[in-house]
C-alpha positions as CSV (number, residue, x, y, z in Angstrom):
1,M,49.2,-60.2,17.3
2,R,46.3,-58.8,19.3
3,N,48.1,-55.5,19.5
4,E,48.6,-55.6,15.8
5,V,44.9,-56.0,15.7
6,M,44.1,-53.2,17.4
7,V,46.5,-50.6,15.6
8,L,43.9,-50.6,12.4
9,P,40.9,-49.4,14.4
10,C,42.7,-46.9,16.0
11,L,44.4,-45.4,13.2
12,L,40.7,-45.5,11.7
13,L,39.4,-43.5,14.5
14,L,42.4,-40.8,13.9
15,H,41.7,-40.7,10.6
16,C,37.8,-39.8,11.2
17,Y,39.0,-37.2,13.6
18,V,41.9,-35.6,11.4
19,V,39.0,-35.6,8.1
20,L,36.3,-34.2,10.4
21,T,38.7,-31.7,11.8
22,M,39.8,-30.4,8.6
23,E,36.2,-30.0,7.3
24,T,35.3,-27.9,10.1
25,I,38.3,-25.8,9.7
26,T,37.5,-25.2,6.0
27,Q,34.1,-24.4,6.7
28,E,34.9,-22.0,9.3
29,K,37.3,-20.5,7.0
30,A,34.7,-20.0,4.5
31,E,32.4,-18.6,6.7
32,A,34.9,-16.0,7.9
33,A,35.1,-14.9,4.3
34,I,31.7,-14.2,4.0
35,P,31.5,-10.2,4.4
36,V,29.1,-9.4,7.2
37,T,26.7,-6.6,6.6
38,T,26.0,-4.7,9.8
39,L,22.4,-3.9,8.8
40,S,19.7,-5.2,11.7
41,P,17.4,-7.8,10.7
42,P,13.6,-6.6,10.6
43,E,11.6,-6.8,13.9
44,G,10.0,-9.8,14.2
45,N,9.0,-12.3,11.7
46,T,7.4,-10.5,8.1
47,T,6.5,-13.7,6.4
48,F,2.9,-12.8,5.3
49,L,-0.3,-14.4,6.8
50,A,-1.0,-16.3,3.8
51,G,2.3,-18.1,4.6
52,T,3.9,-17.9,1.1
53,S,6.5,-15.3,0.6
54,W,9.1,-14.7,-2.0
55,C,12.5,-12.8,-1.8
56,V,13.1,-10.3,-4.7
57,A,15.4,-7.6,-5.5
58,L,14.9,-4.2,-5.0
59,P,14.6,-1.8,-8.0
60,G,16.6,1.3,-7.6
61,V,19.5,0.2,-5.4
62,S,23.0,0.6,-6.6
63,Q,24.1,-2.1,-9.3
64,I,27.3,-2.6,-7.8
65,D,25.5,-3.6,-4.4
66,L,23.0,-5.7,-6.4
67,Q,25.7,-7.7,-8.4
68,N,27.9,-8.1,-5.3
69,A,24.8,-9.7,-3.5
70,L,24.2,-11.8,-6.7
71,D,27.6,-12.8,-6.7
72,W,27.5,-14.0,-3.0
73,A,24.0,-15.8,-3.4
74,C,25.7,-17.6,-6.6
75,G,28.9,-18.2,-4.9
76,L,29.3,-18.7,-1.1
77,G,25.6,-18.3,-0.6
78,M,25.1,-21.8,-2.7
79,A,21.9,-20.5,-4.4
80,D,20.8,-22.6,-7.8
81,C,21.7,-19.9,-10.4
82,K,21.6,-22.2,-13.3
83,P,17.9,-21.4,-14.5
84,I,19.5,-17.8,-14.9
85,Q,22.5,-18.8,-17.0
86,H,22.3,-18.3,-20.6
87,G,19.6,-20.6,-22.0
88,G,17.9,-21.5,-18.6
89,A,14.5,-20.9,-18.0
90,C,14.9,-17.8,-16.2
91,F,17.3,-16.0,-18.3
92,D,14.9,-13.7,-19.8
93,P,14.3,-10.8,-19.2
94,D,18.2,-10.7,-18.8
95,T,18.3,-7.8,-16.3
96,L,20.3,-7.6,-13.1
97,V,17.1,-7.0,-10.9
98,S,15.4,-10.4,-12.5
99,H,18.4,-12.5,-12.3
100,A,19.1,-11.3,-8.5
101,S,15.8,-11.9,-7.8
102,Y,15.8,-15.5,-8.7
103,A,19.1,-16.2,-6.9
104,F,17.8,-14.0,-3.6
105,N,14.7,-16.0,-3.8
106,N,16.3,-19.5,-4.2
107,Y,18.5,-18.7,-1.3
108,Y,15.9,-17.6,0.9
109,Q,13.6,-20.5,0.4
110,Q,16.8,-23.0,1.1
111,N,17.1,-21.5,4.2
112,G,13.7,-22.2,5.9
113,N,12.1,-18.6,4.8
114,S,14.0,-16.7,7.7
115,D,13.9,-12.9,7.6
116,I,17.8,-12.6,7.7
117,A,17.9,-14.8,4.6
118,C,16.3,-12.1,2.5
119,N,18.8,-8.9,3.6
120,F,21.5,-9.3,1.1
121,G,23.0,-6.0,2.3
122,G,19.7,-4.1,1.9
123,T,19.3,-5.2,-1.8
124,A,16.4,-7.3,-1.3
125,T,12.9,-7.3,0.0
126,L,10.1,-9.8,0.8
127,T,7.0,-10.1,-1.0
128,N,3.7,-12.2,-1.2
129,I,3.3,-11.4,-4.9
130,D,4.5,-14.8,-6.8
131,P,7.5,-13.6,-9.1
132,S,7.1,-16.3,-11.4
133,H,7.0,-15.5,-14.9
134,G,6.6,-17.7,-18.3
135,K,8.7,-20.9,-17.9
136,C,10.4,-19.3,-15.0
137,N,9.1,-20.9,-11.7
138,F,10.5,-19.4,-8.3
139,A,11.0,-21.4,-5.6
140,S,8.2,-21.6,-2.9
141,P,8.4,-22.8,0.8
142,G,9.1,-26.3,0.7
143,S,10.2,-26.8,-3.0
144,V,13.8,-26.5,-2.4
145,G,16.0,-28.5,0.1
146,S,18.2,-27.0,2.4
147,S,21.7,-25.7,1.7
148,A,23.3,-27.3,4.5
149,P,26.4,-29.2,2.8
150,S,25.3,-32.4,2.5
151,S,29.1,-33.6,1.6
152,L,29.7,-33.8,5.4
153,K,26.8,-36.1,6.1
154,C,27.9,-38.2,3.3
155,K,31.5,-38.4,4.5
156,T,31.0,-38.7,8.1
157,S,28.5,-42.2,7.2
158,F,31.1,-43.4,4.8
159,I,33.9,-43.0,7.3
160,W,31.6,-44.8,9.5
161,V,31.1,-47.5,7.2
162,K,34.7,-47.8,6.2
163,F,35.1,-48.5,10.2
164,A,32.6,-50.9,10.5
165,G,34.0,-53.0,7.4
166,I,37.5,-52.9,8.8
167,L,36.2,-54.4,12.2
168,L,34.1,-56.9,10.5
169,L,37.1,-58.1,8.4
170,L,39.2,-58.1,11.6
171,Y,36.5,-60.3,13.3
172,L,36.2,-62.8,10.3
173,R,40.1,-63.1,10.3
174,R,40.2,-64.7,13.8
């Protein structure tokens, strides 16, 4: 009977290990699919002395490069691009530069205002002038959370809750 009781916790630990391993492999594959640009980041920290900076699209760059960067920011980059969808607060002006600026800045703010988070293959630049306009408010430092996947944190803690629940049931069953 004692051996049967130990089987459940062992199976649960094995389940936890498999789930966490598969999530790690999936994340690594997603990161490997991200095209890496070999442009070097700017030297030093270019965040402005006033402490507030925004990342915006560079006017005059290739439309194809800008569209690719926008697609990446709204896709794998996980920027919040709902406001630049039709009917959103930042849809107008309906230009590629305007939409890319919003997405680039959202990604930049989510990633801690890191200089490298405002590169986008050379299609973006930092500014100390707030690009917000009308009802469209561009995120500023501290106004958006990290883009780190919260699903991993949630699943990990849920697994431990399941584990604790099973152990409690086994204990009460005695």
